[in-house]
N, C-alpha and C positions, 0 to 999 in steps of 0.2 A: 593578481592575488595568488598566493601560494599557501593554501591551508596546511596546517600541521597534520601529520599522520596520526598523532596521538590526540585522542578526543579529550576535551576538557570535561570537568564535572557537569557544567551547565549543559553542554551539548549532549552528554550521555543521558542526563535526566530528561531533557527535552525529547530525545529520540525514544527512550523507554516509555515516556508518556504517550507519544505518538503510537507506539506499538500497542499499548493497552487500548487506546481509543480506536485504533484500526480494527483490532479483534472484535470490539464491541459492535461497531457499525456493520462489519461483515456478518456477525452472528445475527443481527437484526435482519439484514438482507436475506440471509439463508432461511430465517424463520418465517418470512412471508412467502407462501407457497407459489404465488403467481409472480415469477421473476420479472416479467415485463412491468408489472405494477410496482414491484419493489424498487426497481432501478429508476422508474419514472418518478416516484416520490422522492427518492434519494437525490435525483437530479434537480427537482424543484427545491428541495432543502438546500442543496449546494448553491443554486442560483440566489436564493433568498439571503444566504449569508455572504455570498460573493459580491452582490451589488453594493452594499454599504462599504466594503473594502475598496471597490473600484472608485466609488465617489469620494471616499475620505483619504485615500492614499495618493501619493504622487504617481503620475503616469510613468510606467517603465520606459527606460531609454530605448531608442530605436534599434540599437545593436542586438537586443534580446528578442525582438519580435519573431525573427525566423525560428528561433528555438521554441518560443512559446507556442507558435502556430503548429510546429511539428509535434510538440507535446500534446496539443489538442487532438490531432489526428491519431496519435498513438493511444491516447486515453480512450478514444471511441472504440478502438479494437479491443483494448483492455476490458472495458465494460461489457462488450458483447461476449468475449471469451469467459469472463467471470460469471456472467449469467448462465452460460452453458455449463460451467463447472457445477454450479449449485443446482441445476436441473438434473445433472447426471450422476453426481456423487454425494457421499456423506460429507458433512462439514469437516469432520476430523480427518478425512482422507485428502480432499482436494485442496483445502486451505494450506496445510503445511507444504504440500507438493508445489503449489503455485508460488508461495512465498520463498520456498527453499531453493528454487531454481535460480533466483536472481543474484545473490551476493557474489558468487564466483564469476558470473557473466559481467557484472558491473566492474569487478576488479580488472578483468581483461580489457573491457571497453575504456575504462578510465586510464589505464596504462597506455593504450594505443592512441586515443584521441586527445587526451589532455595531459598526458605525460606525468601522471601521478605514480610515484614509485614508493612503495611502502617498506617499512622496516620488516625484517624477517619475522619478528614476533607478531606484528599486525597481520601479515599474510597467514601465519599459523593460526591466529585467532579467527580469521575469516573461514579458514578451512575447518576448524573445530566447530564453529557455529553451523556451518553448512552440513557437517556430518551429523550434528544433533538434529537438524531439521530433516535430514534424510531418514534418520532412525524413526522419527515420528510417522513418516509415511508407511513404515513397515508395521506399525501398530494396527492390530485388527485386520479386517478383510482388505485385500488389495482392491484399488479402484479398477473399474472396467476400462477397456481400451479407449473408448470415446472420452470418458472422464479424465483418464491419464493424459491424453493428447491435449484436451482443453486446458488442463491445469499447467502442463509444460508450456503451452502457447501463452497462457496468461503470465507465467514467470518470465518468459522472454520479453513480453511487452513491458513488464515491470522494470526489467533491466534497461530497456531502451529509454523509457521516459525518465527513469532515475538519472541516467547519464545526460540526456538532453536538458532536463531541468536543472541539473547541477551546474551546467555551463550557463544556461539562460538566466537563472536567478542571480548569479554572480555578476552578470553583465547588466542587470536590470537597474541597479541603483535604488530599487524600491521593492524589496521582497514582499511586502504586504500587497502592493499593487500587482505584482506578478501573480501571486496566488489568487487574488481576486479576479483578475482577467482570465486566468487559466480555468478557474472553477465555473465562472459564468459561461465561457465559450464551450468547454467540454461537457457541461451538464445539459446543454440544450437538446441533444439528439434524441435520447430516449423519451423525455417528456413530450416532445413534438410528435414522435411516432405514436405514443400512447394516446395523445389527444386526438390524433387523426383516425386511429384504428380501434381504440379501446375506450373511448370517452364514456360510454355507458357503464363500463366496469369501474372506472375511476370514480365516477359520481356516486356509485352505490356502496362504496367501502365504508365500514363503520369508523367512527372517529379514532378508535384505538389503533387501527391499521394506518390511517392517515398520519397520525401523530408519530407513530413509530418510524414510518418511512421518512418523514420530514426531519425527525430527530437524527436519524442515521445520516442523512445528507449533511446536516450541520456538523456532526461528529467527523465526517469524512474531510470537511474543510479544515477543521482543527487538526486532525491527524496529519494531513499532508502539509499544512502550514508550518507545523512544528518541524517537520523534516526539511522543508525548504529553508527555513531559518537556520537549521543546523548545517545545511550544505554550504552556507556562506561562511561558516566558521570551522569547518573540518573537511577532511578528505572524503571523497564519495564512497569508496569501497568499505571502509570501516563503518560508516553511517548506514550503508545499505545492509550490511550484515547485522548490525545492532537493531535496525528497524525490524528485521524479520524475526526477532524474538517475539513478535506478535503471535507467532504460531504456538508458543508456550501458553500464552494467555488464551489463545483460541482453543487449545487442547483442554484447558481447565473449563472454559465455557461449554465445549462440546460434552464434557462429562457432567457438569452440573445442570445444564439447561436441556441438552438434547439426549441425555442419558447414554452417551457413547462411552465405552469403557476407557479408563485411564491406564492402569496396569503398569507392570515393571518396565516395559519398553519405553513408555512416555516418561517415566521417572528417569531412566537412563538418558533419554534425550534432553531432559531438563538440566541434568548435571553437565552434560557436554556443552550445552548452550551457555550455561553459567560460567564454565571454564573458559570458553571462547571470549566471552565478554571481559573476563579478567585479563586475557592476553591483549585484547584490543586497547585496554587502558593502561598497560604497562608503559611507564615513561622511560 
């Protein structure tokens, strides 16, 4: 399969929908102060949604399983690093930094490992989107050293699993089955740890927290499912850049929900990201 470097309208809308959904579930995760609890509930929600997908969809082909299992391992590290991000930094700082690291890295990895070569305008669009995301990091106070390192590490894991899954889902013959198995397998770790070490805390949570965490898990499956579907129909690097527009929605949520300032810097970042999206979709 040789996906076009120019994204179709359907792919663009799907990835933008994933970006909004991703920002929402990350905001919910950040809003639950106990991060182990938050990601345990998100894991349970992911498993609950993933099981029907596993049962109802065709089994992914054998060729994709090395990629799927590699992605499971990378996602475990991603979740651990993301938990650290939200423990150490403000949502409006660490979220754009984590998400903004990956598009350029995915561009390089896709060129090296799957020989995706983009048109000059698409490369420019990725650069402009990444510049806009970088500007967001400069808004407000700078993250501390530990938060900065955790966020950059998170971004590198995002780039790694995006590339691995981009290959795996194309080999699977069953994108729905692929996302189902991925979500079930990668979501097991934190809930198992929490049940073994924090069972009393889990059982004492009010229904509001439980429902919020489980809902975030369901949204995480929807967000990544849309991205995986898009990766079967478009090149990885433009999709990765477009997906990271979630930071714009994250900045809006940070302002409206967490009372973090928006300001001129974030307005400038929004304009840059919008310009980058335009370049990504030039035919």
